[in-house]
PDBQT receptor file of N, H, CA, C and O in Angstrom, charges set to zero:
ATOM      1  N   MET A   1      22.778  29.846 -12.714  1.00  0.00    +0.000 N 
ATOM      2  CA  MET A   1      22.418  28.621 -12.026  1.00  0.00    +0.000 C 
ATOM      3  C   MET A   1      23.538  27.616 -12.231  1.00  0.00    +0.000 C 
ATOM      4  O   MET A   1      23.880  27.271 -13.363  1.00  0.00    +0.000 OA
ATOM      5  N   ASP A   2      24.099  27.155 -11.137  1.00  0.00    +0.000 N 
ATOM      6  H   ASP A   2      23.821  27.435 -10.218  1.00  0.00    +0.000 HD
ATOM      7  CA  ASP A   2      25.214  26.218 -11.198  1.00  0.00    +0.000 C 
ATOM      8  C   ASP A   2      24.723  24.826 -10.814  1.00  0.00    +0.000 C 
ATOM      9  O   ASP A   2      24.338  24.589  -9.669  1.00  0.00    +0.000 OA
ATOM     10  N   ILE A   3      24.740  23.913 -11.775  1.00  0.00    +0.000 N 
ATOM     11  H   ILE A   3      25.052  24.105 -12.705  1.00  0.00    +0.000 HD
ATOM     12  CA  ILE A   3      24.333  22.535 -11.512  1.00  0.00    +0.000 C 
ATOM     13  C   ILE A   3      25.604  21.719 -11.378  1.00  0.00    +0.000 C 
ATOM     14  O   ILE A   3      26.391  21.615 -12.320  1.00  0.00    +0.000 OA
ATOM     15  N   GLY A   4      25.799  21.143 -10.205  1.00  0.00    +0.000 N 
ATOM     16  H   GLY A   4      25.160  21.228  -9.440  1.00  0.00    +0.000 HD
ATOM     17  CA  GLY A   4      27.026  20.408  -9.947  1.00  0.00    +0.000 C 
ATOM     18  C   GLY A   4      26.762  19.057  -9.325  1.00  0.00    +0.000 C 
ATOM     19  O   GLY A   4      25.685  18.480  -9.476  1.00  0.00    +0.000 OA
ATOM     20  N   VAL A   5      27.733  18.579  -8.643  1.00  0.00    +0.000 N 
ATOM     21  H   VAL A   5      28.608  19.047  -8.520  1.00  0.00    +0.000 HD
ATOM     22  CA  VAL A   5      27.655  17.285  -7.972  1.00  0.00    +0.000 C 
ATOM     23  C   VAL A   5      26.795  17.438  -6.718  1.00  0.00    +0.000 C 
ATOM     24  O   VAL A   5      26.944  18.416  -5.987  1.00  0.00    +0.000 OA
ATOM     25  N   PRO A   6      25.891  16.477  -6.458  1.00  0.00    +0.000 N 
ATOM     26  CA  PRO A   6      25.085  16.557  -5.236  1.00  0.00    +0.000 C 
ATOM     27  C   PRO A   6      25.960  16.487  -3.990  1.00  0.00    +0.000 C 
ATOM     28  O   PRO A   6      27.014  15.851  -3.986  1.00  0.00    +0.000 OA
ATOM     29  N   ASN A   7      25.508  17.143  -2.948  1.00  0.00    +0.000 N 
ATOM     30  H   ASN A   7      24.652  17.660  -2.951  1.00  0.00    +0.000 HD
ATOM     31  CA  ASN A   7      26.300  17.121  -1.710  1.00  0.00    +0.000 C 
ATOM     32  C   ASN A   7      26.123  15.791  -0.979  1.00  0.00    +0.000 C 
ATOM     33  O   ASN A   7      25.366  14.928  -1.423  1.00  0.00    +0.000 OA
ATOM     34  N   ALA A   8      26.812  15.633   0.124  1.00  0.00    +0.000 N 
ATOM     35  H   ALA A   8      27.427  16.334   0.484  1.00  0.00    +0.000 HD
ATOM     36  CA  ALA A   8      26.850  14.367   0.853  1.00  0.00    +0.000 C 
ATOM     37  C   ALA A   8      25.480  13.980   1.420  1.00  0.00    +0.000 C 
ATOM     38  O   ALA A   8      25.216  12.798   1.640  1.00  0.00    +0.000 OA
ATOM     39  N   ALA A   9      24.629  14.943   1.653  1.00  0.00    +0.000 N 
ATOM     40  H   ALA A   9      24.844  15.903   1.474  1.00  0.00    +0.000 HD
ATOM     41  CA  ALA A   9      23.308  14.625   2.213  1.00  0.00    +0.000 C 
ATOM     42  C   ALA A   9      22.513  13.725   1.269  1.00  0.00    +0.000 C 
ATOM     43  O   ALA A   9      21.728  12.897   1.730  1.00  0.00    +0.000 OA
ATOM     44  N   HIS A  10      22.701  13.869  -0.031  1.00  0.00    +0.000 N 
ATOM     45  H   HIS A  10      23.339  14.542  -0.406  1.00  0.00    +0.000 HD
ATOM     46  CA  HIS A  10      21.983  13.032  -0.986  1.00  0.00    +0.000 C 
ATOM     47  C   HIS A  10      22.376  11.564  -0.849  1.00  0.00    +0.000 C 
ATOM     48  O   HIS A  10      21.541  10.677  -1.029  1.00  0.00    +0.000 OA
ATOM     49  N   PHE A  11      23.613  11.310  -0.538  1.00  0.00    +0.000 N 
ATOM     50  H   PHE A  11      24.292  12.030  -0.391  1.00  0.00    +0.000 HD
ATOM     51  CA  PHE A  11      24.091   9.936  -0.423  1.00  0.00    +0.000 C 
ATOM     52  C   PHE A  11      23.592   9.252   0.846  1.00  0.00    +0.000 C 
ATOM     53  O   PHE A  11      23.682   8.030   0.969  1.00  0.00    +0.000 OA
ATOM     54  N   VAL A  12      23.073  10.023   1.777  1.00  0.00    +0.000 N 
ATOM     55  H   VAL A  12      22.999  11.015   1.676  1.00  0.00    +0.000 HD
ATOM     56  CA  VAL A  12      22.475   9.461   2.989  1.00  0.00    +0.000 C 
ATOM     57  C   VAL A  12      20.957   9.472   2.867  1.00  0.00    +0.000 C 
ATOM     58  O   VAL A  12      20.304   8.480   3.192  1.00  0.00    +0.000 OA
ATOM     59  N   PHE A  13      20.392  10.575   2.404  1.00  0.00    +0.000 N 
ATOM     60  H   PHE A  13      20.923  11.381   2.140  1.00  0.00    +0.000 HD
ATOM     61  CA  PHE A  13      18.948  10.758   2.377  1.00  0.00    +0.000 C 
ATOM     62  C   PHE A  13      18.260   9.819   1.394  1.00  0.00    +0.000 C 
ATOM     63  O   PHE A  13      17.260   9.195   1.748  1.00  0.00    +0.000 OA
ATOM     64  N   ILE A  14      18.760   9.706   0.189  1.00  0.00    +0.000 N 
ATOM     65  H   ILE A  14      19.572  10.213  -0.099  1.00  0.00    +0.000 HD
ATOM     66  CA  ILE A  14      18.097   8.894  -0.837  1.00  0.00    +0.000 C 
ATOM     67  C   ILE A  14      18.058   7.409  -0.446  1.00  0.00    +0.000 C 
ATOM     68  O   ILE A  14      16.979   6.819  -0.513  1.00  0.00    +0.000 OA
ATOM     69  N   PRO A  15      19.152   6.776  -0.047  1.00  0.00    +0.000 N 
ATOM     70  CA  PRO A  15      19.042   5.376   0.392  1.00  0.00    +0.000 C 
ATOM     71  C   PRO A  15      18.153   5.210   1.624  1.00  0.00    +0.000 C 
ATOM     72  O   PRO A  15      17.460   4.201   1.751  1.00  0.00    +0.000 OA
ATOM     73  N   ALA A  16      18.163   6.185   2.529  1.00  0.00    +0.000 N 
ATOM     74  H   ALA A  16      18.726   7.005   2.425  1.00  0.00    +0.000 HD
ATOM     75  CA  ALA A  16      17.311   6.092   3.717  1.00  0.00    +0.000 C 
ATOM     76  C   ALA A  16      15.841   6.105   3.319  1.00  0.00    +0.000 C 
ATOM     77  O   ALA A  16      15.048   5.334   3.860  1.00  0.00    +0.000 OA
ATOM     78  N   VAL A  17      15.472   6.964   2.388  1.00  0.00    +0.000 N 
ATOM     79  H   VAL A  17      16.116   7.590   1.948  1.00  0.00    +0.000 HD
ATOM     80  CA  VAL A  17      14.091   7.022   1.924  1.00  0.00    +0.000 C 
ATOM     81  C   VAL A  17      13.718   5.718   1.224  1.00  0.00    +0.000 C 
ATOM     82  O   VAL A  17      12.608   5.219   1.408  1.00  0.00    +0.000 OA
ATOM     83  N   LEU A  18      14.615   5.167   0.437  1.00  0.00    +0.000 N 
ATOM     84  H   LEU A  18      15.517   5.572   0.288  1.00  0.00    +0.000 HD
ATOM     85  CA  LEU A  18      14.342   3.898  -0.233  1.00  0.00    +0.000 C 
ATOM     86  C   LEU A  18      14.144   2.764   0.772  1.00  0.00    +0.000 C 
ATOM     87  O   LEU A  18      13.244   1.940   0.611  1.00  0.00    +0.000 OA
ATOM     88  N   ILE A  19      14.973   2.723   1.796  1.00  0.00    +0.000 N 
ATOM     89  H   ILE A  19      15.704   3.393   1.926  1.00  0.00    +0.000 HD
ATOM     90  CA  ILE A  19      14.846   1.681   2.813  1.00  0.00    +0.000 C 
ATOM     91  C   ILE A  19      13.536   1.831   3.576  1.00  0.00    +0.000 C 
ATOM     92  O   ILE A  19      12.865   0.836   3.850  1.00  0.00    +0.000 OA
ATOM     93  N   VAL A  20      13.164   3.059   3.923  1.00  0.00    +0.000 N 
ATOM     94  H   VAL A  20      13.710   3.867   3.701  1.00  0.00    +0.000 HD
ATOM     95  CA  VAL A  20      11.888   3.290   4.613  1.00  0.00    +0.000 C 
ATOM     96  C   VAL A  20      10.732   2.850   3.716  1.00  0.00    +0.000 C 
ATOM     97  O   VAL A  20       9.774   2.247   4.198  1.00  0.00    +0.000 OA
ATOM     98  N   GLY A  21      10.809   3.143   2.425  1.00  0.00    +0.000 N 
ATOM     99  H   GLY A  21      11.588   3.634   2.033  1.00  0.00    +0.000 HD
ATOM    100  CA  GLY A  21       9.762   2.722   1.499  1.00  0.00    +0.000 C 
ATOM    101  C   GLY A  21       9.642   1.215   1.399  1.00  0.00    +0.000 C 
ATOM    102  O   GLY A  21       8.532   0.685   1.337  1.00  0.00    +0.000 OA
ATOM    103  N   VAL A  22      10.760   0.522   1.382  1.00  0.00    +0.000 N 
ATOM    104  H   VAL A  22      11.661   0.952   1.432  1.00  0.00    +0.000 HD
ATOM    105  CA  VAL A  22      10.735  -0.943   1.325  1.00  0.00    +0.000 C 
ATOM    106  C   VAL A  22      10.120  -1.510   2.603  1.00  0.00    +0.000 C 
ATOM    107  O   VAL A  22       9.320  -2.443   2.542  1.00  0.00    +0.000 OA
ATOM    108  N   VAL A  23      10.479  -0.963   3.740  1.00  0.00    +0.000 N 
ATOM    109  H   VAL A  23      11.129  -0.205   3.790  1.00  0.00    +0.000 HD
ATOM    110  CA  VAL A  23       9.947  -1.455   5.018  1.00  0.00    +0.000 C 
ATOM    111  C   VAL A  23       8.438  -1.214   5.096  1.00  0.00    +0.000 C 
ATOM    112  O   VAL A  23       7.689  -2.107   5.492  1.00  0.00    +0.000 OA
ATOM    113  N   VAL A  24       7.993  -0.028   4.727  1.00  0.00    +0.000 N 
ATOM    114  H   VAL A  24       8.601   0.698   4.406  1.00  0.00    +0.000 HD
ATOM    115  CA  VAL A  24       6.556   0.273   4.762  1.00  0.00    +0.000 C 
ATOM    116  C   VAL A  24       5.813  -0.627   3.776  1.00  0.00    +0.000 C 
ATOM    117  O   VAL A  24       4.741  -1.141   4.096  1.00  0.00    +0.000 OA
ATOM    118  N   GLY A  25       6.365  -0.820   2.598  1.00  0.00    +0.000 N 
ATOM    119  H   GLY A  25       7.236  -0.403   2.338  1.00  0.00    +0.000 HD
ATOM    120  CA  GLY A  25       5.747  -1.709   1.623  1.00  0.00    +0.000 C 
ATOM    121  C   GLY A  25       5.679  -3.139   2.116  1.00  0.00    +0.000 C 
ATOM    122  O   GLY A  25       4.680  -3.825   1.899  1.00  0.00    +0.000 OA
ATOM    123  N   TRP A  26       6.710  -3.586   2.763  1.00  0.00    +0.000 N 
ATOM    124  H   TRP A  26       7.521  -3.029   2.939  1.00  0.00    +0.000 HD
ATOM    125  CA  TRP A  26       6.743  -4.951   3.314  1.00  0.00    +0.000 C 
ATOM    126  C   TRP A  26       5.637  -5.121   4.366  1.00  0.00    +0.000 C 
ATOM    127  O   TRP A  26       4.916  -6.119   4.364  1.00  0.00    +0.000 OA
ATOM    128  N   ILE A  27       5.516  -4.145   5.252  1.00  0.00    +0.000 N 
ATOM    129  H   ILE A  27       6.101  -3.334   5.253  1.00  0.00    +0.000 HD
ATOM    130  CA  ILE A  27       4.511  -4.217   6.314  1.00  0.00    +0.000 C 
ATOM    131  C   ILE A  27       3.104  -4.202   5.718  1.00  0.00    +0.000 C 
ATOM    132  O   ILE A  27       2.270  -5.037   6.070  1.00  0.00    +0.000 OA
ATOM    133  N   LEU A  28       2.842  -3.258   4.822  1.00  0.00    +0.000 N 
ATOM    134  H   LEU A  28       3.520  -2.580   4.536  1.00  0.00    +0.000 HD
ATOM    135  CA  LEU A  28       1.508  -3.171   4.229  1.00  0.00    +0.000 C 
ATOM    136  C   LEU A  28       1.196  -4.401   3.382  1.00  0.00    +0.000 C 
ATOM    137  O   LEU A  28       0.060  -4.874   3.372  1.00  0.00    +0.000 OA
ATOM    138  N   GLY A  29       2.183  -4.914   2.682  1.00  0.00    +0.000 N 
ATOM    139  H   GLY A  29       3.106  -4.529   2.690  1.00  0.00    +0.000 HD
ATOM    140  CA  GLY A  29       1.978  -6.103   1.868  1.00  0.00    +0.000 C 
ATOM    141  C   GLY A  29       1.686  -7.329   2.704  1.00  0.00    +0.000 C 
ATOM    142  O   GLY A  29       0.832  -8.139   2.342  1.00  0.00    +0.000 OA
ATOM    143  N   SER A  30       2.381  -7.476   3.814  1.00  0.00    +0.000 N 
ATOM    144  H   SER A  30       3.075  -6.817   4.107  1.00  0.00    +0.000 HD
ATOM    145  CA  SER A  30       2.131  -8.643   4.667  1.00  0.00    +0.000 C 
ATOM    146  C   SER A  30       0.754  -8.560   5.306  1.00  0.00    +0.000 C 
ATOM    147  O   SER A  30       0.083  -9.579   5.474  1.00  0.00    +0.000 OA
ATOM    148  N   ARG A  31       0.328  -7.352   5.665  1.00  0.00    +0.000 N 
ATOM    149  H   ARG A  31       0.873  -6.525   5.528  1.00  0.00    +0.000 HD
ATOM    150  CA  ARG A  31      -1.018  -7.205   6.225  1.00  0.00    +0.000 C 
ATOM    151  C   ARG A  31      -2.072  -7.527   5.178  1.00  0.00    +0.000 C 
ATOM    152  O   ARG A  31      -3.064  -8.191   5.480  1.00  0.00    +0.000 OA
ATOM    153  N   ALA A  32      -1.872  -7.069   3.965  1.00  0.00    +0.000 N 
ATOM    154  H   ALA A  32      -1.067  -6.530   3.719  1.00  0.00    +0.000 HD
ATOM    155  CA  ALA A  32      -2.829  -7.354   2.895  1.00  0.00    +0.000 C 
ATOM    156  C   ALA A  32      -2.890  -8.851   2.607  1.00  0.00    +0.000 C 
ATOM    157  O   ALA A  32      -3.966  -9.390   2.350  1.00  0.00    +0.000 OA
ATOM    158  N   ALA A  33      -1.765  -9.511   2.647  1.00  0.00    +0.000 N 
ATOM    159  H   ALA A  33      -0.890  -9.074   2.855  1.00  0.00    +0.000 HD
ATOM    160  CA  ALA A  33      -1.742 -10.959   2.411  1.00  0.00    +0.000 C 
ATOM    161  C   ALA A  33      -2.466 -11.697   3.531  1.00  0.00    +0.000 C 
ATOM    162  O   ALA A  33      -3.198 -12.650   3.265  1.00  0.00    +0.000 OA
ATOM    163  N   GLN A  34      -2.276 -11.276   4.767  1.00  0.00    +0.000 N 
ATOM    164  H   GLN A  34      -1.681 -10.502   4.983  1.00  0.00    +0.000 HD
ATOM    165  CA  GLN A  34      -2.977 -11.902   5.889  1.00  0.00    +0.000 C 
ATOM    166  C   GLN A  34      -4.484 -11.699   5.769  1.00  0.00    +0.000 C 
ATOM    167  O   GLN A  34      -5.256 -12.625   6.016  1.00  0.00    +0.000 OA
ATOM    168  N   ASP A  35      -4.907 -10.490   5.389  1.00  0.00    +0.000 N 
ATOM    169  H   ASP A  35      -4.279  -9.738   5.187  1.00  0.00    +0.000 HD
ATOM    170  CA  ASP A  35      -6.332 -10.218   5.224  1.00  0.00    +0.000 C 
ATOM    171  C   ASP A  35      -6.921 -11.057   4.100  1.00  0.00    +0.000 C 
ATOM    172  O   ASP A  35      -8.030 -11.575   4.230  1.00  0.00    +0.000 OA
ATOM    173  N   ALA A  36      -6.196 -11.194   3.009  1.00  0.00    +0.000 N 
ATOM    174  H   ALA A  36      -5.295 -10.773   2.904  1.00  0.00    +0.000 HD
ATOM    175  CA  ALA A  36      -6.680 -11.994   1.884  1.00  0.00    +0.000 C 
ATOM    176  C   ALA A  36      -6.793 -13.462   2.282  1.00  0.00    +0.000 C 
ATOM    177  O   ALA A  36      -7.752 -14.135   1.904  1.00  0.00    +0.000 OA
ATOM    178  N   MET A  37      -5.835 -13.954   3.032  1.00  0.00    +0.000 N 
ATOM    179  H   MET A  37      -5.057 -13.407   3.339  1.00  0.00    +0.000 HD
ATOM    180  CA  MET A  37      -5.877 -15.344   3.477  1.00  0.00    +0.000 C 
ATOM    181  C   MET A  37      -7.044 -15.572   4.435  1.00  0.00    +0.000 C 
ATOM    182  O   MET A  37      -7.740 -16.582   4.329  1.00  0.00    +0.000 OA
ATOM    183  N   ALA A  38      -7.261 -14.665   5.347  1.00  0.00    +0.000 N 
ATOM    184  H   ALA A  38      -6.696 -13.845   5.433  1.00  0.00    +0.000 HD
ATOM    185  CA  ALA A  38      -8.376 -14.787   6.290  1.00  0.00    +0.000 C 
ATOM    186  C   ALA A  38      -9.708 -14.753   5.540  1.00  0.00    +0.000 C 
ATOM    187  O   ALA A  38     -10.617 -15.519   5.858  1.00  0.00    +0.000 OA
ATOM    188  N   SER A  39      -9.824 -13.880   4.559  1.00  0.00    +0.000 N 
ATOM    189  H   SER A  39      -9.085 -13.257   4.301  1.00  0.00    +0.000 HD
ATOM    190  CA  SER A  39     -11.054 -13.803   3.768  1.00  0.00    +0.000 C 
ATOM    191  C   SER A  39     -11.296 -15.104   3.008  1.00  0.00    +0.000 C 
ATOM    192  O   SER A  39     -12.420 -15.603   2.959  1.00  0.00    +0.000 OA
ATOM    193  N   GLU A  40     -10.246 -15.644   2.422  1.00  0.00    +0.000 N 
ATOM    194  H   GLU A  40      -9.333 -15.240   2.461  1.00  0.00    +0.000 HD
ATOM    195  CA  GLU A  40     -10.371 -16.907   1.689  1.00  0.00    +0.000 C 
ATOM    196  C   GLU A  40     -10.769 -18.046   2.625  1.00  0.00    +0.000 C 
ATOM    197  O   GLU A  40     -11.582 -18.892   2.252  1.00  0.00    +0.000 OA
ATOM    198  N   MET A  41     -10.215 -18.081   3.820  1.00  0.00    +0.000 N 
ATOM    199  H   MET A  41      -9.555 -17.394   4.124  1.00  0.00    +0.000 HD
ATOM    200  CA  MET A  41     -10.570 -19.137   4.779  1.00  0.00    +0.000 C 
ATOM    201  C   MET A  41     -12.033 -19.005   5.210  1.00  0.00    +0.000 C 
ATOM    202  O   MET A  41     -12.724 -20.012   5.358  1.00  0.00    +0.000 OA
ATOM    203  N   ARG A  42     -12.512 -17.763   5.415  1.00  0.00    +0.000 N 
ATOM    204  H   ARG A  42     -11.950 -16.945   5.295  1.00  0.00    +0.000 HD
ATOM    205  CA  ARG A  42     -13.920 -17.574   5.773  1.00  0.00    +0.000 C 
ATOM    206  C   ARG A  42     -14.832 -18.055   4.650  1.00  0.00    +0.000 C 
ATOM    207  O   ARG A  42     -15.853 -18.692   4.907  1.00  0.00    +0.000 OA
ATOM    208  N   LYS A  43     -14.465 -17.751   3.404  1.00  0.00    +0.000 N 
ATOM    209  H   LYS A  43     -13.636 -17.233   3.195  1.00  0.00    +0.000 HD
ATOM    210  CA  LYS A  43     -15.271 -18.206   2.271  1.00  0.00    +0.000 C 
ATOM    211  C   LYS A  43     -15.316 -19.725   2.210  1.00  0.00    +0.000 C 
ATOM    212  O   LYS A  43     -16.375 -20.303   1.965  1.00  0.00    +0.000 OA
ATOM    213  N   ARG A  44     -14.186 -20.374   2.430  1.00  0.00    +0.000 N 
ATOM    214  H   ARG A  44     -13.326 -19.905   2.629  1.00  0.00    +0.000 HD
ATOM    215  CA  ARG A  44     -14.155 -21.839   2.396  1.00  0.00    +0.000 C 
ATOM    216  C   ARG A  44     -14.999 -22.436   3.503  1.00  0.00    +0.000 C 
ATOM    217  O   ARG A  44     -15.709 -23.417   3.282  1.00  0.00    +0.000 OA
ATOM    218  N   GLU A  45     -14.931 -21.849   4.708  1.00  0.00    +0.000 N 
ATOM    219  H   GLU A  45     -14.354 -21.052   4.887  1.00  0.00    +0.000 HD
ATOM    220  CA  GLU A  45     -15.736 -22.354   5.822  1.00  0.00    +0.000 C 
ATOM    221  C   GLU A  45     -17.226 -22.189   5.542  1.00  0.00    +0.000 C 
ATOM    222  O   GLU A  45     -18.013 -23.095   5.818  1.00  0.00    +0.000 OA
ATOM    223  N   GLU A  46     -17.618 -21.032   4.995  1.00  0.00    +0.000 N 
ATOM    224  H   GLU A  46     -16.979 -20.296   4.771  1.00  0.00    +0.000 HD
ATOM    225  CA  GLU A  46     -19.029 -20.810   4.669  1.00  0.00    +0.000 C 
ATOM    226  C   GLU A  46     -19.492 -21.783   3.586  1.00  0.00    +0.000 C 
ATOM    227  O   GLU A  46     -20.602 -22.311   3.656  1.00  0.00    +0.000 OA
ATOM    228  N   ARG A  47     -18.652 -22.016   2.598  1.00  0.00    +0.000 N 
ATOM    229  H   ARG A  47     -17.751 -21.587   2.541  1.00  0.00    +0.000 HD
ATOM    230  CA  ARG A  47     -18.993 -22.943   1.523  1.00  0.00    +0.000 C 
ATOM    231  C   ARG A  47     -19.139 -24.369   2.076  1.00  0.00    +0.000 C 
ATOM    232  O   ARG A  47     -20.030 -25.109   1.658  1.00  0.00    +0.000 OA
ATOM    233  N   ALA A  48     -18.272 -24.746   3.005  1.00  0.00    +0.000 N 
ATOM    234  H   ALA A  48     -17.549 -24.145   3.344  1.00  0.00    +0.000 HD
ATOM    235  CA  ALA A  48     -18.350 -26.080   3.608  1.00  0.00    +0.000 C 
ATOM    236  C   ALA A  48     -19.611 -26.219   4.437  1.00  0.00    +0.000 C 
ATOM    237  O   ALA A  48     -20.241 -27.276   4.421  1.00  0.00    +0.000 OA
ATOM    238  N   LYS A  49     -19.995 -25.177   5.161  1.00  0.00    +0.000 N 
ATOM    239  H   LYS A  49     -19.483 -24.318   5.174  1.00  0.00    +0.000 HD
ATOM    240  CA  LYS A  49     -21.229 -25.226   5.952  1.00  0.00    +0.000 C 
ATOM    241  C   LYS A  49     -22.442 -25.356   5.052  1.00  0.00    +0.000 C 
ATOM    242  O   LYS A  49     -23.372 -26.100   5.365  1.00  0.00    +0.000 OA
ATOM    243  N   ARG A  50     -22.443 -24.634   3.925  1.00  0.00    +0.000 N 
ATOM    244  H   ARG A  50     -21.688 -24.030   3.671  1.00  0.00    +0.000 HD
ATOM    245  CA  ARG A  50     -23.575 -24.713   3.003  1.00  0.00    +0.000 C 
ATOM    246  C   ARG A  50     -23.691 -26.114   2.384  1.00  0.00    +0.000 C 
ATOM    247  O   ARG A  50     -24.798 -26.626   2.214  1.00  0.00    +0.000 OA
ATOM    248  N   THR A  51     -22.568 -26.725   2.051  1.00  0.00    +0.000 N 
ATOM    249  H   THR A  51     -21.668 -26.309   2.189  1.00  0.00    +0.000 HD
ATOM    250  CA  THR A  51     -22.627 -28.072   1.464  1.00  0.00    +0.000 C 
ATOM    251  C   THR A  51     -23.039 -29.106   2.498  1.00  0.00    +0.000 C 
ATOM    252  O   THR A  51     -23.676 -30.098   2.145  1.00  0.00    +0.000 OA
ATOM    253  N   GLU A  52     -22.691 -28.903   3.779  1.00  0.00    +0.000 N 
ATOM    254  H   GLU A  52     -22.173 -28.097   4.066  1.00  0.00    +0.000 HD
ATOM    255  CA  GLU A  52     -23.121 -29.819   4.836  1.00  0.00    +0.000 C 
ATOM    256  C   GLU A  52     -24.627 -29.728   5.042  1.00  0.00    +0.000 C 
ATOM    257  O   GLU A  52     -25.291 -30.743   5.255  1.00  0.00    +0.000 OA
ATOM    258  N   ARG A  53     -25.169 -28.509   4.978  1.00  0.00    +0.000 N 
ATOM    259  H   ARG A  53     -24.630 -27.685   4.805  1.00  0.00    +0.000 HD
ATOM    260  CA  ARG A  53     -26.616 -28.330   5.164  1.00  0.00    +0.000 C 
ATOM    261  C   ARG A  53     -27.413 -28.974   4.027  1.00  0.00    +0.000 C 
ATOM    262  O   ARG A  53     -28.461 -29.576   4.260  1.00  0.00    +0.000 OA
ATOM    263  N   SER A  54     -26.916 -28.843   2.812  1.00  0.00    +0.000 N 
ATOM    264  H   SER A  54     -26.065 -28.354   2.623  1.00  0.00    +0.000 HD
ATOM    265  CA  SER A  54     -27.658 -29.361   1.656  1.00  0.00    +0.000 C 
ATOM    266  C   SER A  54     -27.495 -30.875   1.486  1.00  0.00    +0.000 C 
ATOM    267  O   SER A  54     -28.292 -31.512   0.796  1.00  0.00    +0.000 OA
ATOM    268  N   ALA A  55     -26.473 -31.443   2.108  1.00  0.00    +0.000 N 
ATOM    269  H   ALA A  55     -25.826 -30.926   2.668  1.00  0.00    +0.000 HD
ATOM    270  CA  ALA A  55     -26.224 -32.889   1.945  1.00  0.00    +0.000 C 
ATOM    271  C   ALA A  55     -27.041 -33.726   2.895  1.00  0.00    +0.000 C 
ATOM    272  O   ALA A  55     -26.942 -34.953   2.879  1.00  0.00    +0.000 OA
TER     273      ALA A  55
């Protein structure tokens, strides 16, 4: 078994996979942040409606 220097494909494939991972993570993270913000806004609106009814 000869373990040597990686061929040229590694120098293209590995950074490409890393870039794809960053892009997918960015997209999924931004969607999760939008969902969390929307959920928080709904909670605030419901809380405001409840305080208006009780006041």
